N, C-alpha and C positions, 0 to 999 in steps of 0.2 A: 516249916509249919504254915498252915493256912489258917488264919483267924477268921472266923465268920460269925456275924451276928444272926441270931435266930429270931423269928417272929415270936417265939415263946418268952424271949428275954423281956422283962417288964420295962426296961429303959428303951427298948427298940419299938415295942408295940405302939407306944404313944406317938412315935415319930411317923408311922405308916398310915396312909390314908386307908379308909375302908376299901376292902376288895369287893368289886362289883362284877358278879357273874351273870351272864345272859346266856341261856340255852337258845340257840337258834337252829332251826331246822331248814333243810334245803330239799326241794322236790327233786325226784329223779326226772330226767328228760325222757321223751318218748323212746329215743334210741336206747338209753340206759334200761328202761323197763323191758324192752324186747329182748335185749342181750341177757338181762338178769333172768328172765323167765326161761330163756333157752338154756342158760347155764344150770339153772335149777333142774330142768327136765333132764339134762345130760347127767347131772350128778345123781339123780334118782335112779337112772337106768344102770349107771355104773355100780351103784350100791346094791341094787337088786341082783346083780350078777357076781358080787364079790363075797368072799367068805368073811366070817368074823375074825377079829384080830388086829394086829398092828398095822397091816397093810390098809385095811378099811379105815382105820383111824387116820392114817397118813393121807388117804384120799380126802377125808372130811376137812383136815387141817389145811391142805393145799387149796381146797375149794374156798374155804373161808378167806384165804389171802386173795384168791381171784375175785371174790365178791367185793372186798375192800377196794381192790384196784378198780373194778367196774364202777363203784360208787364214787370214787375220786374223779375218773374221767374214763369213758369208753375207749379212748385211744391208749390209755395205759394198759387196759385189759387186752386189747387186741393187738397192741404193738404197732399201730399204723403211724403214730407220731405227729398227727396233725394238731390236735389239742385245740379245737375251735370252742369258743366260749358256749356257743349255742348247744353243744352236745353234752354239757356237764351242768347239772344243778348246782354243784358246789361252786364251780367257776362263776355262775350267774350270781349266787348269793354273796360270794367274795367280793364281786364288783359293787354290789349295793353297799356292803360294809365299808369297803375301802374308799368309795366316793365320799362318804361322810367323813372319814379320816382325813382325806385330802382337803376337804372344805375347811376343817379345823386346823390344817397344817400340823397334824399329829403324826405319830409313828406306830408301826405295827410289826409284830413278830408273827410269822407264819411257820407253824411246825408241820412236818410230814413224816410219816413213817417210812416213806420210800424215797431213797436218794435219787432215783431216776425221775421223780416228780419235781425236784427242786428247780431245774432249768425251765421246764414248761410253766411252772408257777411264776418264776422270775419273769419270763417273757410276758406272761399275761398281766402281772402287776405293773410292769414297765408301760404297758398300753394304758392302764387305769391312771397312774400317777404322772404319766408323760415325762418320766425320768427313771433313770436306773436305780436299782437297789442292790442289796448284797446277798450272797448265798454262802452258806456254811454247811459243810457235810464232811464225812469221814475222809473224803478224798482230798480235802484241802490241807496243805502242809501246815504243821503246827506253828511255824514262824508266821506264816500268812494269816492264820486265824487271829492272832493277837492284833495285827494290822487292821483286819476286818472289824473287830470289836471296837478298836479305837476310832476307826472312821465312823462307825454307827454312833458312837457316844459323842463324837465331835459336834461342835455348834452348826457346821454346815448341814443343811437339811438333806437327810437321807431317809426317805419315807417308809422303807421296809427292809426287813431281812428275812429270807427264807432259810429255815434250819432243818436238818434232818433230826429226828429225835435222838439217835445215838450221839451225834457230835454236839448237838445244842441243848440237850435235855438236863444237863447236870453242870453246876459250877460256873455258869457264866453270869457276869454282872452287866446286864443290859438294861440300865435304868432309864434310858431315853424313850423307850417304847412305853406307850400307855395303853396299847391294845395287843 
């Protein structure tokens, strides 16, 4: 059995600090805008020449995934693998946020839908924090996951953990992070 306290439990809610949410937007870079417009134009041409039905819906769904990748970083979309900060609005915004976190010596969890983005994000954050962080995704062995969680929760300063949504989205107790 796993016993969990819920925020709805009256004895728990008084122990928890108020949740603070900030919606922060990032601008697409020039490169992202150009690629986005081209991908949109290509999608429109494909849809004009396709028949109604499941195939057309599949094209739209796969295109939405490509647009998400493009908004993360154009190198994820194109598969080139450079991942320069200047090419991604999200990377630029993440630097601004993480520099504040570093100044306060706090910790952050970064979630991504895409496992293949965990390593580029880790490398990028390593350059921001000037120290390594942790990565948790579906490819990490179960025994190693427990060690990673213990390492993040430890007193030694580990500024960030990058997690895939599937591996890190449910059931983890990472109370050291406040971002």
